[in-house]
C-alpha positions as CSV (number, residue, x, y, z in Angstrom):
1,M,-71.1,-72.6,36.7
2,S,-70.0,-74.5,33.6
3,P,-71.3,-73.4,30.2
4,H,-73.2,-76.8,30.0
5,D,-75.0,-76.2,33.3
6,T,-78.5,-74.8,32.4
7,T,-80.1,-75.2,35.8
8,L,-79.6,-71.5,36.7
9,N,-79.7,-70.2,33.1
10,S,-82.7,-67.9,32.9
11,T,-82.7,-68.1,29.1
12,A,-83.5,-71.9,29.0
13,K,-86.9,-72.5,27.6
14,P,-89.2,-75.1,29.1
15,P,-90.0,-78.1,26.8
16,S,-93.0,-77.3,24.7
17,A,-96.2,-79.3,24.8
18,P,-97.1,-81.3,21.7
19,A,-99.3,-79.3,19.3
20,P,-103.0,-80.1,19.7
21,L,-104.7,-82.2,17.0
22,D,-106.2,-79.8,14.5
23,L,-108.8,-81.4,12.3
24,G,-109.6,-78.1,10.8
25,H,-113.3,-79.1,10.7
26,V,-116.3,-77.7,12.4
27,L,-119.4,-79.9,12.4
28,Q,-121.9,-78.3,10.0
29,D,-124.9,-80.7,10.6
30,E,-127.0,-78.5,12.8
31,A,-129.3,-81.4,13.8
32,Q,-126.2,-83.3,15.0
33,V,-124.9,-80.3,16.9
34,V,-128.2,-79.9,18.6
35,A,-128.4,-83.6,19.5
36,I,-124.8,-83.6,20.9
37,S,-125.4,-80.4,22.8
38,K,-128.6,-81.8,24.4
39,R,-126.8,-85.0,25.4
40,L,-124.0,-83.0,27.0
41,K,-126.4,-80.7,28.8
42,R,-128.1,-83.7,30.2
43,A,-124.8,-85.2,31.3
44,H,-123.9,-81.8,32.9
45,G,-127.1,-82.0,35.0
46,Q,-126.4,-85.6,35.9
47,I,-123.0,-84.6,37.3
48,G,-124.6,-82.0,39.5
49,A,-127.0,-84.8,40.8
50,I,-124.0,-87.0,41.5
51,V,-122.4,-84.3,43.6
52,R,-125.6,-84.0,45.6
53,M,-125.8,-87.8,46.0
54,L,-122.3,-87.8,47.5
55,E,-123.1,-84.9,49.8
56,E,-126.3,-86.6,50.9
57,G,-124.4,-89.8,51.7
58,R,-126.0,-92.0,49.1
59,S,-124.5,-95.5,48.6
60,C,-121.4,-96.0,46.5
61,E,-123.4,-98.3,44.2
62,D,-125.9,-95.6,43.5
63,V,-123.2,-93.0,42.9
64,V,-121.1,-95.2,40.7
65,T,-124.2,-96.3,38.7
66,Q,-124.9,-92.6,37.9
67,M,-121.2,-91.9,37.1
68,A,-121.3,-94.8,34.6
69,A,-124.4,-93.3,33.0
70,V,-122.7,-89.9,32.7
71,G,-119.6,-91.5,31.2
72,K,-121.7,-93.4,28.6
73,A,-123.5,-90.2,27.7
74,I,-120.3,-88.3,27.2
75,N,-118.7,-91.1,25.2
76,T,-121.8,-91.4,23.0
77,A,-121.7,-87.6,22.4
78,A,-118.0,-87.9,21.4
79,F,-118.7,-90.9,19.1
80,T,-121.6,-89.1,17.5
81,L,-119.4,-86.0,16.9
82,I,-116.6,-88.1,15.4
83,S,-118.9,-90.1,13.1
84,A,-120.8,-87.0,11.9
85,S,-117.5,-85.2,11.2
86,L,-116.1,-88.2,9.3
87,R,-119.3,-88.3,7.2
88,E,-119.0,-84.6,6.4
89,C,-115.3,-84.7,5.6
90,L,-115.5,-87.7,3.4
91,A,-118.4,-86.1,1.4
92,D,-116.3,-83.0,0.8
93,P,-114.2,-83.5,-2.3
94,T,-111.7,-80.8,-1.2
95,V,-110.7,-82.8,1.9
96,D,-108.0,-85.4,2.0
97,G,-110.2,-88.3,3.2
98,E,-107.4,-90.6,4.2
99,A,-105.7,-88.0,6.4
100,V,-109.0,-87.1,8.1
101,T,-109.9,-90.7,8.5
102,Q,-106.6,-91.4,10.3
103,R,-106.9,-88.4,12.6
104,L,-110.5,-89.2,13.5
105,Q,-109.6,-92.8,14.1
106,K,-107.0,-91.6,16.6
107,L,-109.7,-89.5,18.3
108,F,-112.0,-92.5,18.4
109,L,-109.3,-94.7,19.9
110,S,-108.6,-92.1,22.6
111,L,-112.1,-92.8,23.9
112,A,-111.6,-96.5,24.2
């Protein structure tokens, strides 16, 4: 084995995954947290209903219609979370508003 061959080298480290995006912000608006949680709990219930629809042999059209509704509910919850976080961060004078705006914009675009 040559010194450049690392295929059998047990000390070779696997490539690391990119670091997750850390906004360092936790949503403080309790009303928004409750609203987002309710929406997600409803979507969770809808997913169970979709599984039952599949198992019962419901039509593809009915199943896909429900899947689209769940997708919209989840996206709406995510958009609400992003916008509420943006509002809070921009109102905080200790936060770099430009940096937060850029990171939240990337999150927003990840949903598109």
